[in-house]
C-alpha positions as CSV (number, residue, x, y, z in Angstrom):
1,X,14.6,14.2,11.4
2,X,17.0,12.3,9.2
3,X,17.7,13.7,5.7
4,X,16.0,11.7,3.0
5,X,15.2,12.1,-0.7
6,X,11.8,10.5,0.0
7,X,9.0,12.7,1.1
8,X,7.5,11.3,4.3
9,X,3.8,11.5,4.9
10,X,4.2,12.2,8.6
11,X,7.2,13.3,10.5
12,X,9.5,10.6,11.9
13,X,8.9,11.7,15.4
14,X,5.0,11.8,15.1
15,X,3.3,9.3,17.3
16,X,0.6,7.9,15.1
17,X,-2.7,7.5,17.0
18,X,-3.6,3.8,17.5
19,X,-7.3,4.5,18.2
20,X,-10.1,7.0,18.4
21,X,-12.8,6.3,20.9
22,X,-16.2,7.8,20.5
23,X,-19.5,7.1,22.3
24,X,-20.9,5.5,19.1
25,X,-17.8,3.7,17.7
26,X,-14.1,3.3,17.9
27,X,-11.3,3.3,15.4
28,X,-8.4,0.9,15.4
29,X,-5.8,0.1,12.7
30,X,-7.3,-2.0,9.9
31,X,-5.7,-5.4,9.5
32,X,-6.3,-8.9,8.1
33,X,-7.9,-9.9,11.4
34,X,-10.9,-7.8,10.3
35,X,-11.2,-9.5,6.9
36,X,-14.5,-11.3,7.2
37,X,-16.3,-8.5,9.1
38,X,-14.8,-5.9,6.8
39,X,-15.8,-7.8,3.7
40,X,-19.4,-8.3,4.9
41,X,-19.6,-4.6,5.8
42,X,-18.6,-3.1,2.5
43,X,-20.0,-5.8,0.1
44,X,-23.4,-5.3,1.7
45,X,-23.1,-1.5,1.3
46,X,-21.5,-1.0,-2.1
47,X,-24.2,1.3,-3.6
48,X,-24.3,3.3,-0.4
49,X,-20.5,3.7,-0.3
50,X,-20.4,4.6,-4.0
51,X,-22.8,7.5,-3.2
52,X,-20.7,8.6,-0.1
53,X,-18.8,11.9,-0.5
54,X,-15.2,11.0,-1.4
55,X,-16.2,7.8,-3.1
56,X,-18.5,9.1,-5.9
57,X,-16.9,8.1,-9.2
58,X,-14.0,6.2,-7.4
59,X,-12.8,2.8,-8.6
60,X,-13.6,1.2,-5.3
61,X,-15.7,-0.5,-4.1
62,X,-15.7,-3.1,-6.8
63,X,-16.3,-6.9,-6.7
64,X,-13.6,-9.0,-5.2
65,X,-13.2,-12.2,-3.3
66,X,-12.6,-12.6,0.4
67,X,-9.0,-13.6,-0.3
68,X,-8.5,-10.5,-2.5
69,X,-10.0,-8.4,0.4
70,X,-7.5,-10.0,2.8
71,X,-4.7,-9.0,0.4
72,X,-6.1,-5.4,0.3
73,X,-6.2,-5.3,4.1
74,X,-2.6,-6.5,4.3
75,X,-1.6,-3.7,1.9
76,X,-3.3,-1.2,4.1
77,X,-1.6,-2.6,7.2
78,X,1.7,-2.5,5.4
79,X,1.1,1.2,4.5
80,X,0.3,1.9,8.2
81,X,3.5,0.1,9.4
82,X,5.5,2.0,6.7
83,X,3.8,5.3,7.7
84,X,2.7,5.8,4.0
85,X,-1.0,5.9,4.8
86,X,-3.3,5.1,7.7
87,X,-6.4,3.0,7.4
88,X,-8.7,2.5,10.4
89,X,-11.6,0.2,10.8
90,X,-14.7,1.6,12.5
91,X,-16.1,-0.8,15.1
92,X,-19.3,-0.8,17.1
93,X,-19.5,-1.9,20.7
94,X,-19.9,-5.5,19.6
95,X,-16.6,-5.3,17.5
96,X,-18.6,-5.5,14.3
97,X,-17.1,-3.5,11.4
98,X,-19.4,-0.6,10.5
99,X,-17.0,1.4,8.3
100,X,-13.5,2.6,7.5
101,X,-11.4,5.7,7.6
102,X,-8.5,6.2,5.2
103,X,-5.8,8.8,5.7
104,X,-3.4,9.1,2.8
105,X,-1.2,11.8,1.3
106,X,-3.0,14.6,-0.6
107,X,-3.5,14.2,-4.3
108,X,-2.3,17.8,-4.9
109,X,0.2,20.2,-3.4
110,X,-2.8,22.1,-1.9
111,X,-3.4,19.3,0.7
112,X,-1.2,17.5,3.1
113,X,-3.7,14.6,3.5
114,X,-6.7,13.2,1.8
115,X,-9.2,11.5,4.1
116,X,-12.1,9.4,3.1
117,X,-14.6,7.5,5.3
118,X,-17.6,5.3,4.8
119,X,-20.2,3.6,7.0
120,X,-22.4,0.6,6.3
121,X,-25.7,1.3,4.6
122,X,-27.5,0.3,7.8
123,X,-25.5,2.8,9.8
124,X,-26.0,5.9,7.6
125,X,-27.0,8.0,10.6
126,X,-23.4,7.7,11.8
127,X,-21.8,9.1,8.6
128,X,-22.0,12.7,9.8
129,X,-21.1,11.8,13.3
130,X,-18.0,9.9,12.1
131,X,-17.0,12.8,9.8
132,X,-17.3,15.3,12.6
133,X,-15.3,13.1,15.1
134,X,-12.6,12.3,12.6
135,X,-12.3,15.9,11.6
136,X,-11.8,17.0,15.2
137,X,-9.3,14.2,15.8
138,X,-7.3,15.2,12.7
139,X,-7.2,18.8,13.9
140,X,-6.2,17.8,17.5
141,X,-3.9,14.9,17.0
142,X,-2.4,14.9,13.5
143,X,0.3,17.1,12.0
144,X,-1.6,18.2,8.8
145,X,-2.1,21.9,7.9
146,X,-4.5,21.2,5.1
147,X,-6.9,18.2,4.7
148,X,-9.1,17.2,1.8
149,X,-12.0,15.4,3.5
150,X,-15.4,15.7,1.6
151,X,-18.1,17.4,3.7
152,X,-21.2,15.6,4.8
153,X,-24.8,16.8,4.8
154,X,-26.6,16.6,8.1
155,X,-29.5,14.2,7.7
């Protein structure tokens, strides 16, 4: 790895996963191509997301326009390309957006990464399934020793 004064989130030689396939959903990098479906997913589920572990008391979600959402998705895609953070959309078998997973640097020295995820209010049964699948994926495929990812209750 090249010497740098900038802390890198993942090693330069780490092959960032481009997907996670599960029987109930699949993850792929979030981008502006998901804008309308992403916007519909989270704007219709704001109260549910605000009550989801990892989002309680967080500044997002908040009202914004479809154009502002597109700008936000472009920022996430830019973070992904720059290896500063990795946001994945959660898609069902019809390619509808049913949630998101965010993998970003930890907020304290205690954690290498902070992970948050949400599912739409009409897919709450998948919240624990997504959490379990992502936790396993992180342990198996990602280079993090310590991850801050809020636990879920089994419902």
